[in-house]
C-alpha positions as CSV (number, residue, x, y, z in Angstrom):
1,M,0.0,-0.2,-0.1
2,K,3.0,2.5,-1.0
3,G,2.3,5.8,-2.4
4,V,-1.6,5.5,-0.2
5,S,-1.9,8.0,2.3
6,I,-2.2,7.0,5.8
7,E,-6.5,8.2,6.5
8,E,-6.8,6.6,2.9
9,R,-5.2,3.9,3.5
10,A,-7.0,3.0,6.9
11,I,-10.4,3.8,5.1
12,N,-9.4,1.2,2.6
13,L,-8.8,-1.5,5.4
14,A,-12.3,-0.5,7.1
15,Q,-14.0,-1.1,4.2
16,Y,-12.0,-4.6,3.7
17,I,-13.2,-5.7,7.1
18,I,-16.7,-4.6,7.2
19,D,-17.3,-5.8,3.2
20,S,-15.7,-9.2,3.7
21,K,-16.3,-10.1,7.3
22,D,-12.2,-10.4,7.6
23,T,-10.4,-10.5,10.7
24,V,-7.8,-8.0,11.1
25,R,-5.0,-10.7,10.5
26,G,-6.3,-11.9,8.0
27,T,-6.6,-8.3,6.5
28,A,-3.1,-7.6,7.0
29,K,-1.8,-11.0,5.2
30,K,-4.8,-9.5,2.1
31,F,-3.0,-5.6,2.1
32,G,0.6,-7.3,3.7
33,I,1.3,-5.1,6.1
34,S,1.2,-5.7,10.1
35,K,-1.9,-6.8,12.1
36,S,-0.6,-4.1,14.5
37,T,-1.1,-1.6,11.8
38,V,-4.1,-2.7,10.8
39,H,-5.6,-2.7,14.6
40,K,-4.1,1.0,15.1
41,D,-5.6,2.4,11.6
42,V,-9.3,0.5,12.1
43,S,-9.6,1.2,15.7
44,E,-7.2,4.6,16.5
45,R,-7.2,6.8,13.1
46,L,-10.1,5.9,12.0
47,L,-12.2,7.2,14.5
48,E,-10.8,10.7,13.9
49,I,-11.1,10.9,10.0
50,S,-15.0,9.1,10.3
51,P,-16.7,7.7,13.4
52,T,-19.7,6.4,11.6
53,L,-17.0,4.3,9.4
54,A,-15.5,2.8,12.8
55,F,-18.1,1.8,14.3
56,E,-18.9,-0.2,10.9
57,V,-15.8,-1.8,11.4
58,R,-16.2,-2.2,15.4
59,K,-19.7,-4.5,14.9
60,V,-17.7,-6.8,12.8
61,L,-14.8,-6.6,14.9
62,D,-16.3,-7.6,18.0
63,E,-17.8,-10.2,16.4
64,N,-15.2,-11.7,15.0
65,K,-13.9,-11.9,18.6
66,A,-16.8,-12.9,19.9
67,E,-16.6,-16.2,17.2
68,R,-12.7,-16.8,17.7
69,H,-13.1,-19.1,20.0
70,I,-15.3,-21.3,17.5
71,R,-12.0,-20.9,14.7
72,G,-9.7,-22.0,17.2
73,G,-12.1,-25.3,17.9
74,M,-12.3,-25.7,14.8
75,A,-8.8,-25.6,13.3
76,T,-7.9,-27.7,16.8
77,K,-10.1,-30.4,15.4
78,L,-9.4,-30.2,12.0
79,K,-5.7,-30.4,12.5
80,Y,-6.2,-33.5,15.4
81,S,-9.0,-35.6,12.3
82,H,-6.6,-37.3,11.0
83,L,-5.8,-39.2,14.4
84,H,-8.6,-40.9,14.7
85,K,-9.4,-42.0,11.0
86,K,-10.2,-45.6,10.5
87,N,-9.1,-46.7,7.1
C-alpha cells in the first residue's frame, strides 16, 4: 500500500473488513501489512477520520472476537482429525 496516505489506507482497510467480514489477521495478510498497523488504523485513526465507518468496523471486529473460540476449536479439530480416521 505504498503511495497511499494513512487516512486512505485506514478507509480502505475499513471498507475491506466491512465488506468481507475478515479478521484483523486476515486483513493484514491480504494487504501485506502488520496486524498492529491494521488494528491501529481501524481502531484509533479511523475514529478521527470517519466515526461512522469506525463504528461499522467495530461491529464486525466485535463479532469476530466473539466467534474466535469457535474458529480455534474447528482448527484444532481439523488438525487432529487424521489421528482418529479408521481405514
